[in-house]
C-alpha positions in Angstrom: -13.6 -8.1 7.2 -10.4 -6.9 5.3 -8.3 -9.1 3.0 -4.6 -9.0 3.6 -2.7 -9.4 0.1 1.1 -10.1 0.4 3.4 -9.8 -2.4 6.0 -12.5 -2.2 9.4 -12.8 -3.9 9.4 -16.5 -3.1 6.6 -18.9 -3.2 7.5 -20.4 0.0 7.0 -19.5 4.0 8.6 -20.8 7.1 6.2 -21.9 10.0 8.0 -22.6 13.3 6.8 -23.5 16.7 9.4 -22.5 19.1 9.7 -22.6 23.0 11.1 -19.5 24.3 12.6 -19.4 27.7 12.9 -16.5 30.1 16.6 -15.9 28.8 16.8 -14.1 25.4 16.6 -16.4 22.3 16.8 -15.7 18.7 13.9 -16.8 16.7 15.2 -19.3 14.2 13.8 -19.4 10.5 14.9 -21.4 7.5 13.8 -21.7 3.7 13.1 -17.7 3.6 16.1 -15.8 2.0 14.4 -12.2 2.4 12.4 -11.1 5.3 8.7 -10.0 4.7 5.5 -10.2 6.7 5.8 -12.1 9.9 2.7 -13.6 11.9 3.4 -13.9 15.8 1.4 -15.9 18.1 2.0 -16.5 21.9 0.5 -20.1 22.4 0.7 -19.9 26.1 -2.4 -19.7 28.4 -0.6 -17.7 31.2 2.6 -15.8 30.5 3.5 -13.2 28.0 6.6 -12.9 25.7 8.5 -10.0 24.5 10.1 -9.6 21.2 12.5 -7.0 19.4 15.3 -6.8 16.7 17.9 -5.8 19.1 19.2 -7.6 22.1 17.7 -6.7 25.4 15.3 -4.3 23.7 11.7 -5.7 23.3 9.3 -3.2 22.0 6.4 -5.7 21.2 4.8 -7.4 23.8 2.5 -10.4 23.4 0.2 -11.4 26.2 -0.9 -15.0 26.4 -2.9 -15.9 23.3 -2.3 -12.7 21.6 -0.9 -12.4 18.0 0.5 -9.8 15.7 1.3 -9.3 12.0 4.6 -7.0 11.5 7.1 -6.6 8.5 10.6 -7.6 9.6 13.0 -5.5 7.6 15.9 -7.4 5.6 18.7 -8.4 7.8 17.1 -8.2 11.2 17.0 -10.8 13.8 14.3 -11.8 15.8 14.9 -11.9 19.5 12.6 -13.2 22.3 12.1 -13.5 25.9 9.4 -15.2 27.8 8.0 -13.3 31.4 8.1 -16.1 34.1 8.0 -19.4 32.5 8.7 -20.7 28.9 6.2 -20.2 26.3 5.6 -21.6 22.8 5.8 -19.0 20.2 4.3 -19.5 16.5 6.0 -17.7 13.9 5.2 -17.7 10.2 7.4 -15.7 8.1 6.7 -15.0 4.4 9.4 -13.7 2.0 9.1 -10.2 1.1 
């Protein structure tokens, strides 16, 4: 078992549960001024979701139930699009 340590510039985080449809959507964050570590979890039991930082380009794919930790560069916007039906995406963002 590994321990994950993240240095934060703010003592806060943003935890959102957002329904993502089959059209591209921006994942909305509040309260975090500088992007940092990001935990993404596809809560759907059937459909996958595609995620990226450039509109129409989704290099990240989370199948049903999958999750990922990534570092989001400052100034980047996160876009997501579900496969065949809307899914719920949990996104927890920690400041840099």
